[in-house]
C-alpha positions as CSV (number, residue, x, y, z in Angstrom):
1,M,-93.8,84.1,-54.6
2,R,-92.8,85.6,-51.4
3,P,-89.3,84.4,-50.0
4,T,-89.6,81.9,-47.2
5,A,-89.7,83.6,-43.9
6,V,-86.7,82.5,-41.7
7,A,-87.3,82.9,-38.0
8,A,-84.6,84.6,-36.0
9,T,-83.8,81.4,-33.9
10,D,-83.2,79.5,-37.1
11,V,-80.8,82.3,-38.4
12,V,-78.9,82.1,-35.2
13,E,-78.8,78.2,-35.4
14,I,-77.6,78.6,-39.1
15,L,-74.9,80.8,-38.1
16,T,-74.0,78.8,-35.1
17,K,-73.5,75.7,-37.0
18,R,-71.4,77.5,-39.6
19,E,-69.3,79.1,-36.9
20,M,-68.9,75.9,-35.1
21,S,-68.0,74.2,-38.1
22,K,-65.2,76.7,-38.9
23,L,-64.2,76.8,-35.3
24,M,-63.7,72.9,-35.4
25,Y,-61.5,72.9,-38.4
26,V,-59.3,75.5,-36.8
27,C,-59.2,73.6,-33.5
28,A,-58.2,70.4,-35.7
29,L,-55.3,72.2,-37.3
30,L,-54.2,73.7,-33.9
31,L,-54.5,70.2,-32.5
32,L,-52.5,68.4,-35.2
33,S,-49.9,71.3,-34.9
34,V,-49.7,70.7,-31.1
35,L,-49.5,66.8,-31.7
36,G,-46.7,67.4,-34.1
37,T,-44.8,69.4,-31.8
38,A,-45.2,67.0,-28.9
39,C,-44.2,64.2,-30.9
40,N,-41.1,65.9,-32.3
41,G,-40.2,68.2,-29.6
42,P,-39.1,66.1,-26.5
43,D,-37.3,63.4,-28.3
44,R,-35.5,65.6,-30.9
45,K,-31.9,65.6,-29.9
46,E,-29.9,68.9,-29.6
47,K,-28.1,69.6,-32.9
48,V,-24.3,68.5,-32.1
49,I,-21.7,70.7,-34.0
50,D,-19.4,68.3,-35.5
51,H,-15.7,69.3,-35.1
52,P,-12.3,67.5,-35.4
53,K,-11.2,65.6,-32.6
54,L,-7.6,64.3,-31.1
55,I,-7.8,60.6,-31.3
56,K,-6.1,58.7,-29.0
57,T,-4.6,55.6,-30.4
58,I,-2.3,54.1,-27.8
59,G,-3.0,52.6,-24.5
60,S,-6.1,52.1,-22.5
61,P,-8.9,54.8,-22.3
62,S,-7.9,55.9,-18.8
63,Y,-4.2,56.2,-18.9
64,G,-2.0,59.1,-20.1
65,N,-2.2,62.9,-19.9
66,V,-2.5,65.9,-22.5
67,Q,0.5,67.2,-20.6
68,C,1.5,70.6,-22.2
69,S,0.2,72.7,-25.0
70,L,1.6,75.7,-27.2
71,Q,0.1,77.9,-29.8
72,D,3.2,78.6,-32.4
73,K,3.8,81.8,-34.3
74,A,1.9,80.5,-37.2
75,G,-1.3,79.8,-35.1
76,N,-1.2,76.2,-34.9
77,L,-2.1,74.5,-31.5
78,W,0.2,71.8,-30.3
79,F,-0.5,69.4,-27.6
80,G,2.0,67.0,-26.2
81,T,0.9,63.7,-24.3
82,T,2.5,61.3,-22.1
83,E,1.6,58.4,-24.2
84,N,0.1,59.3,-27.7
85,G,3.0,61.6,-29.0
86,L,2.3,65.1,-30.3
87,Y,-0.7,66.5,-31.8
88,K,-0.9,69.7,-34.0
89,Y,-4.4,71.5,-34.6
90,D,-4.5,73.8,-37.4
91,G,-8.1,74.7,-36.5
92,K,-9.5,72.2,-39.1
93,S,-7.9,68.7,-38.4
94,F,-5.5,67.3,-35.9
95,T,-2.3,65.5,-37.0
96,Q,-0.5,63.1,-34.7
97,Y,3.2,62.5,-34.8
98,L,4.6,59.4,-32.9
99,A,8.2,57.7,-32.7
100,A,7.2,56.0,-36.0
101,D,7.4,59.5,-37.5
102,G,10.7,60.6,-36.2
103,L,10.0,61.7,-32.7
104,N,12.2,60.3,-30.0
105,S,9.5,59.3,-27.7
106,N,5.7,59.0,-27.6
107,S,5.9,60.7,-24.1
108,V,6.0,64.4,-24.4
109,Y,6.4,66.9,-21.3
110,T,7.1,70.3,-22.7
111,L,6.9,72.4,-25.7
112,F,8.6,75.6,-26.6
113,E,9.0,78.0,-29.5
114,D,12.3,80.2,-29.5
115,K,12.8,83.6,-30.8
116,D,14.3,82.3,-33.9
117,G,11.1,80.0,-34.6
118,K,12.8,76.9,-33.6
119,F,10.5,74.3,-32.2
120,W,11.8,72.5,-29.0
121,I,10.2,69.3,-27.7
122,G,11.1,67.8,-24.1
123,T,10.5,64.0,-24.0
124,E,10.9,61.3,-21.8
125,V,14.3,60.5,-23.4
126,G,15.5,64.0,-24.2
127,L,15.4,66.6,-26.6
128,C,14.0,67.0,-30.1
129,L,13.9,69.8,-32.7
130,Y,11.2,70.0,-35.4
131,D,11.8,72.3,-38.4
132,G,8.2,71.7,-39.9
133,K,9.2,68.5,-41.6
134,T,11.5,66.1,-39.6
135,F,12.7,65.8,-36.1
136,A,16.2,66.0,-35.1
137,E,17.2,64.5,-31.7
138,I,19.5,67.0,-29.7
139,K,21.8,65.4,-27.2
140,I,22.4,67.0,-24.0
141,P,26.1,66.1,-23.0
142,L,26.1,65.0,-19.4
143,P,29.0,65.6,-17.1
144,K,31.2,62.7,-16.9
145,T,31.3,63.1,-13.1
146,L,27.4,62.8,-13.0
147,P,26.5,59.8,-10.6
148,S,24.0,57.4,-11.9
149,N,20.5,57.9,-10.7
150,K,19.7,56.3,-7.5
151,N,16.0,56.0,-8.1
152,D,15.4,52.8,-10.0
153,L,12.3,53.5,-11.6
154,Y,13.8,56.3,-13.5
155,R,17.3,55.4,-13.8
156,N,17.5,55.1,-17.6
157,K,15.1,58.1,-18.3
158,H,16.3,61.6,-19.6
159,W,13.3,63.6,-19.1
160,V,13.0,67.4,-20.2
161,F,10.5,68.9,-17.9
162,S,10.9,72.4,-18.7
163,I,12.3,74.9,-21.2
164,I,12.3,78.6,-21.2
165,Q,14.4,81.3,-23.2
166,A,15.8,84.2,-21.0
167,K,16.0,87.8,-22.4
168,S,19.7,87.3,-23.0
169,G,18.5,84.7,-25.6
170,K,20.2,81.8,-23.6
171,L,17.9,79.0,-23.4
172,W,17.3,77.0,-19.9
173,F,16.4,73.4,-19.6
174,A,15.3,71.7,-16.6
175,T,15.9,67.7,-16.8
176,I,15.7,64.7,-15.0
177,D,19.9,64.9,-15.3
178,G,19.8,68.3,-13.7
179,V,19.6,72.0,-15.1
180,Y,21.5,73.2,-18.3
181,S,21.7,76.3,-20.4
182,Y,22.4,76.5,-23.8
183,D,24.0,79.7,-25.6
184,G,23.2,78.5,-29.4
185,K,26.5,76.7,-29.4
186,S,27.1,74.5,-26.5
187,F,25.2,73.1,-23.2
188,S,26.4,74.1,-19.8
189,P,25.3,72.3,-16.4
190,F,24.0,74.6,-13.8
191,T,24.0,73.5,-10.2
192,V,20.8,75.0,-8.5
193,N,21.5,72.9,-5.0
194,E,24.3,70.7,-4.6
195,G,23.3,67.2,-3.5
196,A,19.5,67.9,-3.6
197,G,17.7,65.2,-5.3
198,G,14.0,65.4,-6.6
199,F,11.2,62.9,-6.9
200,A,12.2,61.3,-9.8
201,S,16.0,61.5,-9.6
202,S,19.0,61.7,-7.1
203,N,20.6,64.3,-9.6
204,N,17.5,66.7,-10.3
205,N,15.6,69.2,-8.1
206,V,14.2,71.3,-10.5
207,E,11.0,70.7,-12.9
208,H,9.9,74.3,-13.8
209,I,11.7,77.4,-14.5
210,L,10.5,80.9,-14.7
211,E,12.4,84.2,-15.6
212,D,10.8,87.2,-13.9
213,K,10.6,90.9,-15.3
214,A,13.7,91.9,-13.3
215,G,15.7,89.1,-15.2
216,N,15.8,86.8,-12.0
217,I,15.4,82.9,-12.7
218,W,13.4,81.0,-10.5
219,F,13.7,77.3,-10.1
220,G,11.1,74.8,-8.4
221,G,10.7,71.1,-8.0
222,R,9.3,68.3,-5.7
223,G,11.6,67.0,-3.1
224,N,12.9,70.9,-2.5
225,E,12.3,72.9,0.7
226,G,11.0,76.1,-1.0
227,V,11.9,77.5,-4.2
228,Y,15.4,79.1,-5.8
229,R,16.2,82.2,-7.2
230,Y,19.2,83.1,-9.6
231,D,19.9,86.8,-9.9
232,G,22.7,86.2,-12.2
233,K,25.3,86.1,-9.5
234,S,24.2,83.5,-6.9
235,V,21.3,81.4,-5.9
236,I,19.4,82.0,-2.8
237,N,16.7,79.7,-1.3
238,I,13.4,80.9,-0.2
239,K,10.8,79.0,1.7
240,P,7.1,79.8,1.8
241,Q,5.0,78.2,4.6
242,E,4.1,74.7,4.4
243,L,0.7,73.9,2.8
244,S,-1.1,70.3,3.5
245,Y,-2.3,68.0,1.1
246,P,-4.9,65.3,1.6
247,K,-3.5,61.8,0.9
248,D,-6.0,59.7,-1.1
249,T,-9.2,59.2,1.4
250,D,-7.6,58.4,4.5
251,S,-7.6,62.0,5.9
252,I,-3.7,61.9,6.3
253,R,-2.5,65.5,5.2
254,I,1.0,65.8,3.9
255,G,3.1,68.9,4.3
256,Q,4.2,70.5,1.1
257,N,6.3,73.6,0.7
258,W,8.0,73.0,-2.5
259,A,7.0,75.3,-5.3
260,W,6.8,75.4,-9.0
261,P,7.2,78.8,-10.3
262,Q,4.5,79.3,-12.9
263,L,3.9,82.9,-14.1
264,Q,4.5,86.7,-13.1
265,D,1.1,88.5,-13.6
266,E,0.4,92.1,-15.0
267,N,0.8,93.4,-11.4
268,G,4.2,92.0,-10.8
269,N,3.3,89.1,-8.6
270,I,4.8,85.8,-9.0
271,W,2.6,82.8,-8.8
272,F,3.6,79.4,-7.5
273,S,2.0,76.3,-7.1
274,N,2.2,72.8,-5.1
275,W,0.0,69.9,-4.3
276,G,-1.6,71.8,-1.3
277,G,-2.6,74.9,-3.2
278,A,-0.9,78.0,-4.7
279,Y,1.5,80.9,-3.7
280,R,1.5,84.7,-4.4
281,Y,4.8,86.3,-4.1
282,D,4.9,90.2,-4.2
283,G,8.8,90.5,-4.0
284,K,8.8,90.5,-0.2
285,S,6.4,87.6,1.1
286,F,4.5,84.9,0.2
287,T,0.6,84.6,0.5
288,S,-0.9,81.2,0.3
289,L,-4.3,80.5,-1.3
290,T,-6.0,77.1,-0.6
291,A,-9.5,75.7,-0.2
292,S,-10.3,78.0,2.7
293,D,-9.8,80.9,0.3
294,G,-12.3,79.3,-2.4
295,L,-9.4,77.3,-4.4
296,T,-11.2,73.9,-4.3
297,I,-8.7,71.9,-6.5
298,V,-5.6,70.5,-5.1
299,A,-2.3,69.3,-6.9
300,I,-2.1,72.5,-9.0
301,T,-0.4,72.0,-12.3
302,R,-1.0,75.0,-14.3
303,I,-1.5,78.7,-13.7
304,I,-2.0,81.2,-16.5
305,E,-3.1,84.8,-16.9
306,D,-5.6,85.3,-19.8
307,K,-5.8,88.8,-21.8
308,N,-8.1,90.4,-19.5
309,G,-6.0,89.9,-16.5
310,T,-8.1,86.8,-15.0
311,L,-6.0,84.1,-13.4
312,W,-6.8,80.5,-14.4
313,F,-5.7,77.3,-11.9
314,G,-5.8,73.7,-13.3
315,G,-5.4,70.8,-11.2
316,A,-6.8,68.0,-9.6
317,G,-10.6,68.6,-9.5
318,G,-11.1,70.9,-12.4
319,L,-10.5,74.3,-13.4
320,C,-10.8,77.5,-11.2
321,R,-11.3,81.4,-12.3
322,Y,-9.6,83.7,-10.0
323,D,-10.5,87.5,-10.4
324,G,-8.4,88.9,-7.6
325,K,-11.1,88.4,-4.9
326,S,-12.8,85.1,-5.3
327,F,-12.6,81.6,-7.0
328,T,-15.1,80.2,-9.0
329,C,-14.1,76.6,-10.1
330,F,-15.7,74.4,-12.9
331,K,-15.5,70.5,-13.5
332,D,-18.8,69.4,-15.0
333,G,-18.3,67.7,-18.5
334,L,-14.7,66.5,-18.1
335,I,-14.3,62.9,-18.1
336,N,-11.2,63.1,-15.7
337,P,-11.1,66.3,-14.0
338,W,-7.3,66.3,-13.3
339,I,-6.0,69.1,-15.6
340,W,-2.4,69.0,-16.8
341,A,-2.5,71.8,-19.4
342,V,-4.1,75.1,-19.8
343,L,-3.8,77.1,-22.9
344,E,-5.3,80.6,-24.0
345,D,-5.2,81.0,-27.7
346,K,-4.8,83.9,-29.7
347,T,-8.6,84.3,-30.3
348,G,-9.3,84.2,-26.4
349,K,-10.2,80.6,-26.4
350,L,-9.3,78.5,-23.4
351,W,-7.9,74.9,-24.1
352,V,-7.8,72.3,-21.1
353,G,-5.7,69.0,-21.4
354,T,-6.6,66.3,-18.8
355,R,-5.7,62.8,-17.5
356,A,-7.1,60.0,-20.0
357,T,-5.4,62.0,-22.8
358,G,-8.6,64.5,-22.7
359,L,-8.8,67.7,-24.6
360,Y,-11.6,70.4,-24.1
361,L,-12.3,73.7,-25.4
362,F,-13.7,75.7,-22.3
363,D,-16.5,78.6,-23.2
364,E,-16.7,79.9,-19.5
365,K,-19.7,77.7,-19.1
366,K,-19.0,74.0,-20.2
367,F,-16.2,71.7,-21.5
368,I,-16.6,70.7,-25.0
369,N,-14.9,67.5,-25.5
370,Y,-12.1,67.6,-28.4
371,S,-10.7,64.2,-27.9
372,D,-11.6,60.5,-28.3
373,Y,-10.4,57.1,-27.9
374,K,-10.0,54.6,-30.7
375,G,-7.1,52.5,-29.5
376,R,-6.6,48.6,-29.6
377,E,-9.1,48.3,-26.8
378,G,-11.7,50.6,-28.4
379,Q,-11.7,48.4,-31.7
380,K,-12.5,45.0,-29.7
């Protein structure tokens, strides 16, 4: 038999059907793939990297500061708070230390590790030394002639605001009861300005202390006119220009010219801050930096210089980076954008402590939250 003849049009029709069938199969697979992506894509949450958090256990969610920070010689990070004691972060977990653990107060204002590795803690009620296991309270003997604090709100407080160690090895303490130096054996009171009171005490006018590269010691605090410099022989008062600070939202601007000495940068300039902005001192004159220069935050509490020579300013309104020419400011992601502590760790990471006991890691783009609240109110 002869094979059945197939017309050319029939061949085209058969091939077309086969190709169409294959095409429909491929399309079906593609459609399923697209639908699967559409179903999973938009609703799929970005993977959150789990990390330890500083857990706030005392007080309300909105109160208290991460007030100070430090990295010790062993590499541990320490964060002092004004309500929840002291936290140590070893890179894996946080450990909280409270008055119940031997700390003399749950409100910590300054941290310092001296050249001998002694760990000093300044709190609302005085000084503590921590040896890695136990806390020992250190009493600063007050002069018998020291009058009682006339400020009723803080009359029974013994705050320690700032601690430094000079090149000589002597330790300096700024307290609510005045300034004291410690030579390893005894404490000695040091008068910066006779009769000048501060914001919290009629006996104190110093909250921040800094030693510059030349060995001069600078003192500053709220309630002063300007800043004080001690060259080892005498104390002189230097007054920078007054900066204005907006009071609340009523457009009233309050003059500020007190100055907190913060750091001496790699170029030798000394930086100071107050509620209205910042000052740069080149050894001869002060230059002010405010909102008109791009420093959009106020109430500057911390200025640090990182390993690259970049300056960072923390205060009410967030964090600002200064490259020597212009400011770039950040606050998105901060629950409460009033910064009280800024620390660059040994790896170059930037840690920021805020009001509401907030702790954040800043990656130069966003703030990563490292704090949580699980206090009594949070457990209701």
